[in-house]
Backbone bond lengths (Angstrom), bond angles and torsions (degrees), N, CA, C in turn:
res aa  C-N    CA-C-N  psi(-1)  N-CA   C-N-CA  omega(-1)  CA-C   N-CA-C  phi
1 M - - - 1.425 - - 1.513 111.57 -
2 S 1.212 115.39 -30.34 1.434 117.00 -179.87 1.522 110.61 -66.48
3 N 1.278 115.85 -33.28 1.437 120.60 177.59 1.520 109.71 -66.71
4 L 1.290 117.15 -42.52 1.463 122.20 179.32 1.530 109.75 -66.26
5 A 1.284 118.73 -39.77 1.468 122.30 -179.34 1.521 110.22 -65.89
6 T 1.291 118.00 -39.89 1.463 120.07 179.35 1.512 110.97 -68.87
7 K 1.340 116.27 -35.88 1.458 119.04 177.66 1.518 110.05 -64.63
8 L 1.306 116.86 -44.19 1.465 120.49 179.58 1.539 110.47 -62.97
9 E 1.296 115.49 -40.05 1.463 119.89 179.78 1.526 110.01 -64.71
10 Q 1.296 117.44 -41.71 1.453 121.14 179.28 1.525 111.46 -65.99
11 Q 1.339 116.31 -39.81 1.463 119.85 178.42 1.539 110.17 -63.05
12 R 1.298 114.57 -43.36 1.455 117.57 179.77 1.526 111.08 -63.03
13 L 1.292 118.43 -41.19 1.451 122.09 177.59 1.525 111.16 -63.82
14 Q 1.344 115.90 -40.16 1.456 119.74 178.95 1.522 110.81 -65.08
15 Q 1.333 115.86 -42.60 1.461 119.32 178.81 1.540 110.47 -64.15
16 H 1.278 114.50 -40.33 1.462 118.66 179.86 1.543 110.12 -64.51
17 Q 1.314 116.90 -42.77 1.457 120.92 178.85 1.525 110.61 -65.44
18 Q 1.310 117.08 -38.47 1.458 120.65 179.28 1.535 110.00 -65.29
19 Q 1.313 115.31 -41.05 1.464 118.11 178.99 1.544 110.41 -64.02
20 Q 1.296 116.19 -39.45 1.460 119.18 179.02 1.519 110.88 -67.45
21 Q 1.323 116.01 -34.56 1.453 119.21 178.91 1.526 110.43 -72.68
22 Q 1.312 117.75 -33.33 1.448 121.21 -179.25 1.527 111.31 -72.85
23 I 1.290 117.33 -35.69 1.455 120.17 -179.84 1.526 107.35 -81.43
24 P 1.297 114.81 113.90 1.462 115.64 -179.87 1.532 109.56 -73.66
25 V 1.250 115.06 129.56 1.455 121.15 178.61 1.537 106.55 -83.77
26 P 1.307 114.88 119.32 1.469 116.04 -178.93 1.525 109.83 -67.51
27 E 1.292 113.17 129.34 1.447 117.81 178.05 1.539 108.04 -77.97
28 P 1.275 117.20 141.69 1.462 118.69 -179.60 1.536 109.61 -65.01
29 I 1.299 113.47 129.07 1.460 119.55 179.49 1.528 107.16 -89.55
30 L 1.292 115.46 119.36 1.450 120.69 -179.53 1.526 108.17 -96.50
31 V 1.301 113.95 105.35 1.453 119.53 176.86 1.521 106.78 -104.70
32 R 1.262 114.73 118.16 1.462 117.84 179.17 1.514 108.28 -90.31
33 R 1.303 113.06 113.84 1.457 118.46 178.57 1.515 108.63 -86.83
34 R 1.263 113.83 137.79 1.446 119.94 177.42 1.519 107.58 -91.57
35 A 1.316 115.82 130.57 1.461 119.70 -178.93 1.522 108.52 -69.42
36 T 1.304 115.44 117.83 1.463 119.53 179.71 1.518 109.01 -112.04
37 I 1.307 114.58 151.50 1.460 120.92 177.71 1.514 106.95 -97.40
38 T 1.301 115.34 126.87 1.460 119.31 -178.51 1.524 110.45 -75.00
39 I 1.322 115.66 166.84 1.459 121.26 -179.23 1.528 110.12 -63.34
40 G 1.325 116.30 -40.35 1.468 119.77 178.84 1.523 111.63 -61.77
41 E 1.339 116.41 -41.83 1.458 119.79 178.61 1.520 110.69 -65.50
42 K 1.337 116.69 -39.39 1.459 120.21 177.56 1.522 110.46 -62.22
43 M 1.322 116.53 -42.45 1.466 120.37 179.33 1.528 110.49 -63.29
44 L 1.334 117.55 -41.15 1.466 120.57 178.78 1.534 111.17 -64.66
45 I 1.312 116.96 -40.68 1.464 120.70 179.10 1.530 109.89 -64.05
46 I 1.332 116.31 -45.57 1.465 120.16 179.12 1.522 110.63 -62.65
47 L 1.340 116.28 -42.32 1.468 120.37 178.71 1.527 110.69 -61.65
48 F 1.325 117.23 -42.28 1.460 121.29 178.52 1.528 110.79 -62.28
49 I 1.317 117.31 -44.52 1.467 121.37 -179.75 1.528 110.28 -63.67
50 V 1.337 116.62 -43.91 1.466 120.54 -179.76 1.532 109.94 -62.64
51 L 1.327 117.39 -45.57 1.464 120.15 179.10 1.527 111.23 -62.59
52 F 1.319 116.44 -38.99 1.456 120.48 178.55 1.523 110.82 -63.08
53 V 1.318 117.40 -45.34 1.472 121.36 -179.50 1.526 110.20 -65.80
54 V 1.337 117.13 -43.72 1.465 120.29 179.43 1.530 110.08 -61.98
55 G 1.312 117.68 -42.59 1.462 121.05 178.03 1.519 111.91 -63.09
56 A 1.319 117.18 -42.34 1.464 120.55 179.66 1.527 110.84 -64.37
57 V 1.328 117.09 -43.14 1.466 120.76 178.94 1.530 109.98 -64.66
58 N 1.319 116.81 -40.38 1.466 120.98 178.95 1.533 110.78 -62.31
59 I 1.305 116.84 -44.01 1.468 120.78 179.26 1.527 110.27 -63.38
60 L 1.331 117.11 -43.05 1.463 120.07 178.89 1.524 111.41 -63.87
61 A 1.324 117.24 -41.19 1.467 120.42 -179.94 1.522 110.60 -63.65
62 K 1.311 117.18 -43.55 1.468 120.44 179.77 1.526 110.85 -67.54
63 S 1.318 117.10 -37.70 1.467 119.88 177.30 1.523 110.96 -63.36
64 Y 1.321 116.99 -40.42 1.455 120.83 178.56 1.528 110.26 -65.39
65 T 1.332 117.08 -40.47 1.467 120.53 178.40 1.528 110.35 -62.97
66 V 1.315 117.02 -42.58 1.470 121.08 178.38 1.530 109.78 -63.59
67 Y 1.327 116.82 -41.18 1.460 120.65 178.79 1.527 110.70 -61.76
68 Q 1.336 116.86 -45.57 1.464 120.35 179.35 1.525 111.08 -62.34
69 T 1.321 116.86 -41.59 1.467 121.06 179.58 1.526 110.44 -63.69
70 N 1.324 116.97 -42.92 1.466 120.62 178.54 1.525 111.36 -62.54
71 M 1.323 116.61 -40.30 1.466 119.87 177.47 1.526 110.86 -63.09
72 E 1.323 116.98 -41.66 1.467 121.01 178.52 1.527 110.53 -64.67
73 I 1.318 117.14 -40.79 1.469 121.33 178.18 1.525 109.94 -62.06
74 Q 1.333 117.07 -43.61 1.464 120.16 179.84 1.526 111.21 -63.53
75 R 1.349 116.83 -41.26 1.468 119.55 177.65 1.524 110.73 -62.85
76 T 1.329 116.37 -43.25 1.465 120.78 179.82 1.523 110.51 -63.81
77 E 1.332 117.49 -42.88 1.461 120.82 178.36 1.528 110.94 -62.67
78 A 1.334 116.48 -38.60 1.472 119.31 178.31 1.527 110.30 -64.98
79 K 1.341 117.26 -41.20 1.468 120.24 177.69 1.521 110.90 -64.32
80 I 1.327 116.65 -41.79 1.474 120.70 179.12 1.529 109.79 -62.38
81 E 1.318 116.44 -43.60 1.463 119.97 179.66 1.527 110.50 -63.29
82 E 1.334 116.65 -41.33 1.464 120.90 178.51 1.528 110.67 -63.12
83 K 1.328 116.32 -44.66 1.478 119.97 179.83 1.524 110.73 -66.18
84 T 1.332 117.11 -39.34 1.458 120.97 178.97 1.526 110.41 -62.35
85 K 1.327 116.05 -42.38 1.459 120.06 178.23 1.529 110.59 -64.22
86 L 1.322 116.49 -42.27 1.463 120.56 178.44 1.526 110.91 -62.32
87 I 1.336 116.30 -42.69 1.467 120.69 179.25 1.524 110.73 -63.04
88 S 1.324 117.25 -44.02 1.463 119.55 -179.53 1.536 110.23 -65.58
89 D 1.346 117.61 -38.75 1.465 120.23 176.61 1.532 110.74 -62.96
90 L 1.325 115.85 -42.45 1.464 119.70 179.08 1.527 111.41 -66.20
91 Q 1.328 117.93 -36.00 1.467 120.36 177.47 1.528 110.95 -65.19
92 V 1.334 116.09 -40.33 1.466 120.00 176.92 1.525 109.52 -63.54
93 Q 1.325 116.11 -41.66 1.461 120.40 179.28 1.532 111.06 -64.17
94 V 1.332 117.31 -40.83 1.469 120.93 177.67 1.523 110.07 -62.73
95 E 1.315 117.56 -42.73 1.463 121.00 179.34 1.533 110.56 -63.14
96 E 1.340 116.29 -39.14 1.465 119.33 178.62 1.531 111.28 -67.81
97 L 1.323 115.78 -40.84 1.466 118.98 -177.15 1.528 112.89 -77.74
98 S 1.298 117.95 -18.62 1.459 119.85 -176.56 1.528 113.04 -99.79
99 T 1.318 117.82 18.20 1.465 118.85 175.99 1.535 109.24 -70.75
100 Y 1.302 115.22 151.66 1.470 121.61 -176.52 1.526 111.28 -61.80
101 D 1.307 116.12 -42.96 1.472 120.54 -178.30 1.522 111.20 -62.57
102 R 1.315 117.67 -43.45 1.464 120.89 -179.72 1.523 110.74 -64.49
103 I 1.334 115.93 -43.16 1.464 119.25 179.57 1.536 110.10 -63.38
104 W 1.325 117.00 -41.49 1.469 120.74 -179.95 1.532 110.83 -64.94
105 N 1.331 117.38 -39.58 1.466 120.85 178.14 1.524 111.20 -65.73
106 K 1.318 118.00 -41.72 1.469 121.57 177.60 1.529 110.45 -64.12
107 A 1.305 115.88 -40.11 1.467 119.49 178.95 1.529 110.22 -63.09
108 K 1.315 117.94 -40.44 1.464 121.57 178.54 1.526 109.83 -65.01
109 E 1.367 116.97 -38.08 1.462 120.27 179.62 1.528 110.66 -61.17
110 F 1.311 116.72 -36.50 1.463 120.66 -179.56 1.537 112.03 -86.68
111 G 1.297 117.22 2.48 1.458 121.61 175.69 1.515 114.16 84.03
112 L 1.272 118.63 23.81 1.459 121.82 179.00 1.525 109.53 -90.36
113 T 1.335 115.41 149.96 1.462 120.52 178.39 1.516 108.43 -124.73
114 L 1.299 114.47 160.12 1.455 120.11 -178.46 1.511 109.28 -92.61
115 N 1.310 117.19 121.50 1.452 123.31 175.98 1.521 106.05 -114.97
116 Q 1.295 116.83 111.94 1.450 121.89 -174.33 1.525 111.61 -65.15
117 N 1.310 118.41 -23.89 1.467 120.82 -179.89 1.535 111.84 -71.84
118 N 1.322 117.32 -27.10 1.469 120.98 -178.50 1.532 112.96 -91.15
119 V 1.302 118.37 -5.80 1.455 122.01 -178.03 1.506 109.79 -84.62
120 K 1.308 115.74 125.91 1.458 120.96 176.22 1.517 108.44 -119.20
121 S 1.258 116.00 140.20 1.442 120.61 -178.78 1.524 110.01 -93.73
122 V 1.283 116.36 133.23 1.471 122.46 -179.01 1.515 108.77 -113.23
123 Q 1.288 114.46 129.88 1.456 118.06 179.29 1.539 108.82 -93.14
124 E 1.271 113.62 140.93 1.468 118.35 -178.10 1.497 111.63 -96.14
């Protein structure tokens, strides 16, 4: 019986192998897909680039405006400083020219005399 059992086992294995050989095993089909960018993605990329460029140009324009304004402020401050210096020089000159002694000497040059009766004192 052992001989018969081994024969049956071998037949079954042979039948099983034949069935496996008859059934074609599909080979895996390797399709390499190429990564493509969709139209929507392209539009988003273009929109991002456009917004980036517009923002950069806007920042540059505002920076230039600030630079121009600062230059104008500096010029104005320089003019103010120049005028202030001129005013202070003129005030010093007025103080020098309005001394009592200088006025009295000029009056003598023009032939004027001091008459105490005509002098009136003014309070400030």
